[in-house]
C-alpha positions as CSV (number, residue, x, y, z in Angstrom):
1,X,-13.2,2.0,-18.9
2,X,-15.6,0.0,-21.0
3,X,-18.6,2.0,-22.0
4,X,-21.8,1.1,-20.0
5,X,-25.4,1.8,-21.1
6,X,-27.1,4.0,-18.5
7,X,-30.3,2.1,-18.6
8,X,-28.4,-1.1,-17.9
9,X,-26.8,0.5,-14.8
10,X,-30.2,1.7,-13.5
11,X,-31.8,-1.7,-14.2
12,X,-29.1,-3.9,-12.7
13,X,-28.5,-1.8,-9.6
14,X,-32.2,-1.1,-9.1
15,X,-31.6,2.7,-9.0
16,X,-34.2,5.5,-9.3
17,X,-33.7,7.9,-12.1
18,X,-35.3,11.3,-11.7
19,X,-35.5,12.9,-15.1
20,X,-34.5,10.0,-17.3
21,X,-36.2,8.8,-20.5
22,X,-34.5,5.6,-21.6
23,X,-32.5,6.2,-24.8
24,X,-31.3,3.2,-26.5
25,X,-27.5,3.1,-26.6
26,X,-26.9,6.1,-24.3
27,X,-23.6,5.3,-22.5
28,X,-21.2,6.6,-19.9
29,X,-17.5,6.1,-20.7
30,X,-16.0,7.1,-17.3
31,X,-17.0,7.5,-13.6
32,X,-15.5,10.4,-11.6
33,X,-15.8,11.7,-8.1
34,X,-13.6,14.8,-8.8
35,X,-15.5,17.3,-11.0
36,X,-12.2,18.5,-12.4
37,X,-11.5,15.1,-13.9
38,X,-15.0,14.8,-15.5
39,X,-15.0,14.6,-19.3
40,X,-17.5,14.1,-22.1
41,X,-20.0,11.2,-21.3
42,X,-18.9,10.9,-17.6
43,X,-21.0,9.8,-14.7
44,X,-20.3,12.2,-11.8
45,X,-20.4,10.8,-8.2
46,X,-20.7,13.7,-5.7
47,X,-19.2,12.2,-2.5
48,X,-20.0,13.8,0.9
49,X,-17.4,13.9,3.6
50,X,-15.8,16.2,6.2
51,X,-16.1,19.8,5.0
52,X,-16.6,18.9,1.3
53,X,-19.8,18.0,-0.5
54,X,-19.4,17.0,-4.1
55,X,-23.0,18.1,-4.8
56,X,-21.7,21.7,-4.6
57,X,-19.6,21.0,-7.8
58,X,-22.3,19.7,-10.0
59,X,-22.3,22.6,-12.4
60,X,-18.5,22.2,-12.9
61,X,-19.1,18.6,-13.7
62,X,-21.8,19.5,-16.2
63,X,-19.6,22.1,-17.8
64,X,-16.9,19.5,-18.2
65,X,-19.2,17.0,-20.0
66,X,-21.0,14.9,-17.4
67,X,-24.2,13.4,-18.8
68,X,-25.4,11.7,-15.6
69,X,-24.9,11.8,-11.8
70,X,-25.8,10.2,-8.6
71,X,-27.7,12.5,-6.2
72,X,-28.5,12.1,-2.5
73,X,-29.7,15.7,-1.7
74,X,-33.4,16.6,-2.0
75,X,-34.4,16.0,-5.6
76,X,-35.7,19.6,-5.9
77,X,-32.1,20.8,-5.5
78,X,-31.0,18.7,-8.5
79,X,-30.1,20.4,-11.8
80,X,-33.0,20.2,-14.2
81,X,-32.8,19.2,-17.8
82,X,-29.0,19.4,-17.9
83,X,-28.2,15.8,-17.2
84,X,-29.6,12.5,-16.0
85,X,-30.0,12.6,-12.2
86,X,-30.1,9.2,-10.5
87,X,-31.5,9.5,-6.9
88,X,-29.7,7.4,-4.3
89,X,-29.7,7.3,-0.5
90,X,-25.9,7.4,-0.3
91,X,-23.6,8.4,-3.1
92,X,-20.7,6.4,-1.7
93,X,-22.8,3.2,-1.4
94,X,-24.0,3.7,-4.9
95,X,-20.4,4.2,-6.0
96,X,-19.5,0.9,-4.3
97,X,-22.4,-0.9,-6.0
98,X,-21.3,0.4,-9.4
99,X,-17.7,-0.7,-8.9
100,X,-18.9,-4.2,-8.0
101,X,-21.2,-4.3,-11.0
102,X,-18.3,-3.3,-13.3
103,X,-16.0,-5.9,-11.7
104,X,-18.5,-8.6,-12.8
105,X,-18.9,-6.9,-16.2
106,X,-15.2,-7.1,-17.0
107,X,-14.7,-10.4,-15.0
108,X,-10.9,-10.2,-14.4
109,X,-9.0,-12.4,-12.0
110,X,-9.0,-10.1,-8.9
111,X,-6.1,-10.2,-6.4
112,X,-6.6,-8.3,-3.2
113,X,-3.6,-7.5,-1.0
114,X,-3.6,-6.2,2.5
115,X,-1.2,-6.3,5.5
116,X,0.5,-4.1,8.0
117,X,3.6,-3.5,5.8
118,X,4.6,-4.2,2.2
119,X,1.1,-3.8,0.6
120,X,2.3,-1.4,-2.1
121,X,5.5,-3.2,-2.9
122,X,3.8,-6.6,-3.0
123,X,1.0,-5.2,-5.2
124,X,3.5,-3.6,-7.7
125,X,5.7,-6.7,-7.7
126,X,2.7,-9.0,-8.3
127,X,1.4,-6.9,-11.2
128,X,4.9,-6.8,-12.7
129,X,5.4,-10.6,-12.4
130,X,2.1,-11.3,-14.3
131,X,2.6,-9.0,-17.2
132,X,4.3,-11.5,-19.5
133,X,1.1,-13.5,-19.7
134,X,-1.8,-11.2,-18.7
135,X,-3.2,-7.7,-19.3
136,X,-2.9,-6.3,-15.8
137,X,-4.5,-3.4,-14.1
138,X,-3.5,-2.3,-10.6
139,X,-4.0,0.3,-7.8
140,X,-2.2,3.5,-8.6
141,X,-0.6,5.6,-5.8
142,X,-2.4,5.4,-2.5
143,X,-5.9,4.6,-3.9
144,X,-6.5,1.8,-1.5
145,X,-9.4,3.0,0.6
146,X,-13.2,3.0,0.3
147,X,-13.0,5.6,-2.4
148,X,-9.7,4.8,-4.1
149,X,-10.2,1.0,-4.4
150,X,-13.6,1.1,-6.1
151,X,-12.4,3.9,-8.3
152,X,-9.5,1.6,-9.3
153,X,-12.0,-1.0,-10.3
154,X,-14.0,1.5,-12.4
155,X,-10.8,2.5,-14.2
156,X,-10.2,-1.0,-15.6
157,X,-9.8,-1.1,-19.4
158,X,-12.1,-3.5,-21.2
159,X,-9.3,-6.0,-21.9
160,X,-8.2,-6.3,-18.3
161,X,-7.4,-10.0,-17.4
162,X,-6.0,-9.5,-13.9
163,X,-6.7,-6.7,-11.5
164,X,-4.3,-6.3,-8.5
165,X,-5.9,-4.2,-5.7
166,X,-4.3,-2.8,-2.6
167,X,-6.6,-2.7,0.4
168,X,-5.8,-0.3,3.3
169,X,-7.5,0.2,6.6
170,X,-7.3,1.9,10.0
171,X,-10.3,0.3,11.8
172,X,-12.5,-2.8,11.9
173,X,-15.0,-3.3,9.0
174,X,-13.0,-1.4,6.4
175,X,-11.3,-4.3,4.7
176,X,-14.5,-6.3,4.8
177,X,-16.3,-3.6,2.8
178,X,-13.5,-3.4,0.3
179,X,-13.4,-7.2,-0.1
180,X,-17.1,-7.4,-0.7
181,X,-16.8,-4.8,-3.4
182,X,-13.8,-6.4,-5.1
183,X,-14.7,-10.1,-4.5
184,X,-11.0,-11.2,-4.8
185,X,-10.1,-14.6,-6.4
186,X,-6.8,-14.5,-4.5
187,X,-6.5,-12.8,-1.1
188,X,-3.1,-11.9,0.4
189,X,-2.0,-10.8,3.8
190,X,1.6,-9.6,3.6
191,X,2.4,-9.4,7.3
192,X,0.7,-8.8,10.7
193,X,2.6,-5.9,12.3
194,X,1.7,-3.2,14.7
195,X,0.3,-0.5,12.4
196,X,-3.0,0.9,13.7
197,X,-2.7,-0.5,17.2
198,X,-4.2,2.8,18.4
199,X,-7.5,1.8,16.8
200,X,-7.3,-2.0,16.8
201,X,-6.0,-2.6,20.3
202,X,-3.7,-5.6,19.8
203,X,-1.9,-7.7,17.2
204,X,-4.9,-10.1,17.5
205,X,-7.2,-7.3,16.7
206,X,-5.0,-6.4,13.7
207,X,-5.1,-10.0,12.6
208,X,-8.9,-10.1,12.8
209,X,-9.1,-6.8,10.8
210,X,-6.8,-8.1,8.1
211,X,-8.6,-11.4,7.8
212,X,-11.7,-9.5,6.8
213,X,-10.2,-9.7,3.3
214,X,-11.7,-13.2,3.2
215,X,-15.3,-11.8,3.6
216,X,-15.6,-11.3,-0.1
217,X,-13.4,-14.1,-1.4
218,X,-14.9,-16.0,-4.3
219,X,-16.2,-19.5,-3.7
220,X,-13.1,-21.1,-5.3
221,X,-10.8,-18.4,-4.0
222,X,-7.2,-18.8,-2.7
223,X,-5.7,-17.3,0.5
224,X,-2.0,-16.6,0.7
225,X,-0.5,-15.6,4.1
226,X,2.8,-15.5,6.0
227,X,3.7,-18.9,7.4
228,X,5.5,-17.6,10.5
229,X,2.3,-16.0,11.9
230,X,0.4,-18.2,14.4
231,X,-2.3,-15.6,15.0
232,X,-3.6,-16.1,11.4
233,X,-3.8,-19.8,11.7
234,X,-5.5,-19.5,15.1
235,X,-8.1,-17.1,13.8
236,X,-8.8,-19.4,10.8
237,X,-9.3,-22.3,13.1
238,X,-11.5,-20.3,15.4
239,X,-13.7,-19.1,12.5
240,X,-13.6,-22.6,11.0
241,X,-12.8,-21.1,7.6
242,X,-12.5,-23.7,4.9
243,X,-10.6,-22.3,2.0
244,X,-7.7,-23.3,-0.3
245,X,-4.7,-21.6,1.3
246,X,-0.9,-21.4,1.0
247,X,1.7,-19.9,3.2
248,X,5.0,-18.3,2.3
249,X,8.2,-17.5,4.2
250,X,11.7,-18.6,4.8
251,X,11.1,-22.1,6.2
252,X,11.0,-25.3,4.3
253,X,7.7,-26.0,6.0
254,X,6.1,-23.1,4.1
255,X,4.4,-23.9,0.8
256,X,6.5,-21.3,-1.0
257,X,9.8,-20.3,0.6
258,X,12.9,-18.3,-0.2
259,X,16.5,-19.1,0.8
260,X,20.1,-18.3,0.1
261,X,19.5,-14.5,0.4
262,X,22.4,-12.3,-0.5
263,X,22.1,-8.5,-0.2
264,X,24.1,-5.9,-2.1
265,X,24.0,-2.1,-2.2
266,X,21.1,-1.9,-4.6
267,X,20.2,-5.5,-5.3
268,X,19.1,-8.7,-3.5
269,X,19.6,-12.2,-4.8
270,X,17.7,-15.3,-3.5
271,X,16.4,-18.7,-4.5
272,X,13.0,-20.3,-4.1
273,X,11.4,-23.7,-4.0
274,X,9.1,-22.5,-6.8
275,X,12.0,-23.1,-9.2
276,X,15.3,-24.0,-7.5
277,X,17.2,-23.9,-10.8
278,X,16.8,-20.1,-11.3
279,X,18.6,-17.4,-9.3
280,X,16.1,-14.6,-8.5
281,X,17.2,-11.0,-8.2
282,X,15.3,-7.8,-7.3
283,X,16.9,-4.3,-7.8
284,X,16.3,-3.2,-4.2
285,X,17.7,-4.2,-0.9
286,X,16.2,-5.9,2.1
287,X,15.2,-9.4,3.1
288,X,11.8,-8.1,3.8
289,X,11.4,-7.2,0.1
290,X,12.3,-10.8,-0.7
291,X,9.0,-11.6,1.1
292,X,7.1,-9.3,-1.3
293,X,8.9,-10.8,-4.3
294,X,7.9,-14.3,-3.0
295,X,4.3,-13.2,-2.8
296,X,4.5,-12.1,-6.4
297,X,6.2,-15.3,-7.6
298,X,3.7,-17.5,-5.7
299,X,0.8,-15.8,-7.4
300,X,2.5,-16.1,-10.7
301,X,2.9,-19.8,-10.1
302,X,-0.8,-20.2,-9.1
303,X,-1.8,-18.3,-12.3
304,X,0.5,-20.5,-14.4
305,X,2.9,-17.8,-15.5
306,X,6.2,-19.5,-16.4
307,X,8.5,-18.9,-13.4
308,X,11.5,-17.8,-15.5
309,X,9.3,-15.1,-17.1
310,X,8.0,-13.9,-13.7
311,X,11.5,-13.8,-12.3
312,X,12.8,-11.8,-15.3
313,X,9.9,-9.3,-14.8
314,X,10.8,-8.8,-11.2
315,X,14.5,-8.2,-12.1
316,X,13.2,-5.1,-14.0
317,X,11.0,-3.9,-11.0
318,X,11.0,-0.2,-10.1
319,X,10.1,0.6,-6.5
320,X,7.5,3.3,-5.7
321,X,9.2,6.6,-4.7
322,X,10.1,7.1,-1.0
323,X,10.3,3.3,-0.3
324,X,13.9,2.1,0.3
325,X,15.0,4.5,-2.4
326,X,18.7,5.3,-2.8
327,X,19.5,9.0,-3.2
328,X,22.6,11.2,-3.0
329,X,22.8,14.2,-0.7
330,X,24.2,17.6,-1.8
331,X,27.5,16.7,0.0
332,X,27.8,13.3,-1.7
333,X,26.6,11.0,1.0
334,X,24.4,8.0,0.0
335,X,20.9,8.3,1.6
336,X,18.4,5.4,1.9
337,X,15.0,7.1,1.9
338,X,12.3,5.0,3.6
339,X,10.4,7.9,5.2
340,X,6.9,7.2,3.7
341,X,5.6,5.0,6.4
342,X,6.8,3.0,9.4
343,X,5.9,0.4,12.0
344,X,8.1,-1.2,14.6
345,X,8.4,-4.3,12.4
346,X,9.4,-2.4,9.3
347,X,11.8,-0.1,11.2
348,X,13.6,-3.1,12.7
349,X,13.7,-4.8,9.3
350,X,15.3,-1.8,7.5
351,X,17.8,-1.3,10.4
352,X,18.8,-4.9,10.1
353,X,19.3,-4.4,6.4
354,X,21.5,-1.3,7.0
355,X,23.6,-3.4,9.4
356,X,24.0,-6.3,7.0
357,X,24.5,-4.6,3.6
358,X,28.0,-3.7,2.5
359,X,28.3,-0.5,0.5
360,X,31.6,-0.1,-1.5
361,X,33.6,2.8,-0.3
362,X,31.3,3.6,2.6
363,X,32.5,5.1,5.8
364,X,30.1,5.7,8.6
365,X,26.6,4.2,8.9
366,X,24.1,6.7,10.2
367,X,20.4,6.2,11.1
368,X,17.9,9.1,11.1
369,X,14.7,7.8,12.8
370,X,11.4,9.6,13.3
371,X,8.3,8.8,15.3
372,X,6.1,5.7,14.5
373,X,2.5,6.9,14.5
374,X,-0.8,5.1,15.5
375,X,0.7,2.8,18.2
376,X,-1.7,4.1,20.9
377,X,-1.1,3.2,24.5
378,X,1.8,0.9,23.5
379,X,3.7,3.6,21.8
380,X,6.3,4.1,24.5
381,X,6.9,0.4,24.8
382,X,7.4,-0.1,21.1
383,X,9.7,2.9,20.7
384,X,11.9,1.8,23.6
385,X,12.0,-1.7,22.2
386,X,13.8,-0.5,19.0
387,X,17.0,-0.3,21.1
388,X,17.6,-4.0,20.3
389,X,17.9,-3.2,16.6
390,X,20.4,-0.4,17.0
391,X,23.9,-1.9,17.4
392,X,26.6,0.4,18.7
393,X,29.2,-1.7,16.8
394,X,27.4,-1.0,13.5
395,X,26.0,2.5,13.7
396,X,28.3,5.4,14.1
397,X,25.6,7.9,14.8
398,X,21.8,8.0,15.5
399,X,19.6,11.0,14.9
400,X,16.2,10.8,16.5
401,X,13.2,13.1,15.8
402,X,9.8,13.5,17.4
403,X,8.2,13.4,20.8
404,X,7.9,9.5,20.9
405,X,11.5,9.0,19.9
406,X,12.5,10.6,23.2
407,X,11.8,7.1,24.7
408,X,14.3,5.5,22.4
409,X,16.8,8.3,23.0
410,X,16.5,7.5,26.7
411,X,17.3,3.8,26.1
412,X,20.2,4.5,23.7
413,X,22.0,6.7,26.2
414,X,22.8,3.5,28.1
415,X,24.9,2.0,25.2
416,X,25.8,4.9,22.9
417,X,28.3,7.6,23.6
418,X,26.9,11.1,24.0
419,X,28.5,12.3,20.7
420,X,26.9,9.4,18.8
421,X,23.4,10.6,19.6
422,X,21.2,13.5,18.5
423,X,17.7,14.2,19.5
424,X,15.2,16.9,18.3
425,X,11.5,17.0,19.2
426,X,9.9,19.1,16.5
427,X,12.4,21.5,14.7
428,X,13.0,20.0,11.3
429,X,15.5,22.8,10.4
430,X,17.7,22.0,13.4
431,X,17.8,18.4,12.2
432,X,18.6,19.5,8.6
433,X,21.3,21.8,9.8
434,X,23.0,19.1,12.0
435,X,22.9,16.5,9.2
436,X,24.2,19.0,6.6
437,X,27.2,19.9,8.8
438,X,28.0,16.6,10.4
439,X,27.8,14.2,7.4
440,X,30.3,13.7,4.6
441,X,30.4,12.1,1.1
442,X,31.6,8.7,2.6
443,X,28.5,8.3,4.8
444,X,25.5,6.0,4.3
445,X,22.4,7.5,5.9
446,X,19.1,5.8,6.5
447,X,16.0,7.9,7.0
448,X,12.9,6.1,8.3
449,X,9.7,7.3,9.9
450,X,6.0,7.5,9.6
451,X,4.7,9.9,6.9
452,X,3.1,12.3,9.3
453,X,6.5,13.1,10.9
454,X,7.5,14.7,7.6
455,X,11.1,13.5,7.4
456,X,10.5,13.6,3.7
457,X,11.1,17.4,3.9
458,X,14.4,16.6,5.5
459,X,15.3,14.2,2.7
460,X,14.3,17.0,0.2
461,X,16.5,19.5,2.0
462,X,19.5,17.2,2.1
463,X,19.3,16.0,-1.5
464,X,17.6,18.8,-3.4
465,X,15.2,16.2,-4.8
466,X,11.5,16.7,-4.3
467,X,10.1,13.6,-2.5
468,X,6.4,14.4,-2.1
């Protein structure tokens, strides 16, 4: 983080210091909301939420070196003479103000990425594709919410030229707030899926929530979205939004498109109209990951990164753990771990990939599927509909886990033999025992579910590798 003079923060944000006498050159060099991470010359932001109130940890922040803090409790409860106390109505709102101020202080090109699936992979690929030309800062881990995203902005080194931000949400208004803090120069929607139907009601509702990313788009900003998504174009027309936009996909009618896709065990090849002379490769499987790579290459093109350099960077890409990650079980089977999150769209996509990919020396193909969360009233319908992506001629056995997967189990009994199916509602150990006994070193096993189902613990038990 670039050092910031405290009096400049107070003046620019029109804040109210309690016990502050302006000292020329007095600076903060970091902003932290976790008192354990505070170091010398930090500004501590005591966030309030749930059962935790950061104000309770002010002494720990002081002991670790904080020289200033935001404060929303009664001022008489503030520590006296130990640090600069800046009185605010809401510490989270002040945190957001400070992040937006710092975004303008550093003035990077900001790329905001949201979508029902693929946000993290698209963000990581985009950052990777730009590194040959720019100094790039990006969202780390799952820091994509109203706390994590502004914190990511405040972590930017002084020399940051491009900041790639992932924006997550579960309800209306959340993406809008994040977009207004970040003010992206390029806004991306990866896909409109079914995630968060429980809260947003319909795919149209999801589209409206995702398009909130345009609320903070800069005046000359660019919008990048999937071409095969009529709901987006309908919403843009309804809102009469006039922005420079490009669509991506697999059709020649798209502004940026991929074609000639060829999947191997741990690599995918494809070509694009961005540079038809260069064969692209990414070291992961799945046509849906080609979409994420296409987003990255499109942004690289828009930011004038030589396409060959961007393609080379993507060929070195390393996927975030637990996302289509190949592992080996204790008994030698190859296991494709994709148990970090799920939607009906992403589950169908990875099942199609499992069906299409040829693994040398492989015997049986096995799918281990857990519940998809946050589908609300449509959960039964979506779980039953997955039957169309499970081909009895391709899959040798299907293991289903969770109360919602009972609906899919009911459907699959119509096409699969009894011995090809396994169902367990809640006992992880029973699933682990069955897989340990019934799989061999020639098998290829896909594990896919929402995070909350905790099939990652099953992956850990089968492989001996910690996955969380």
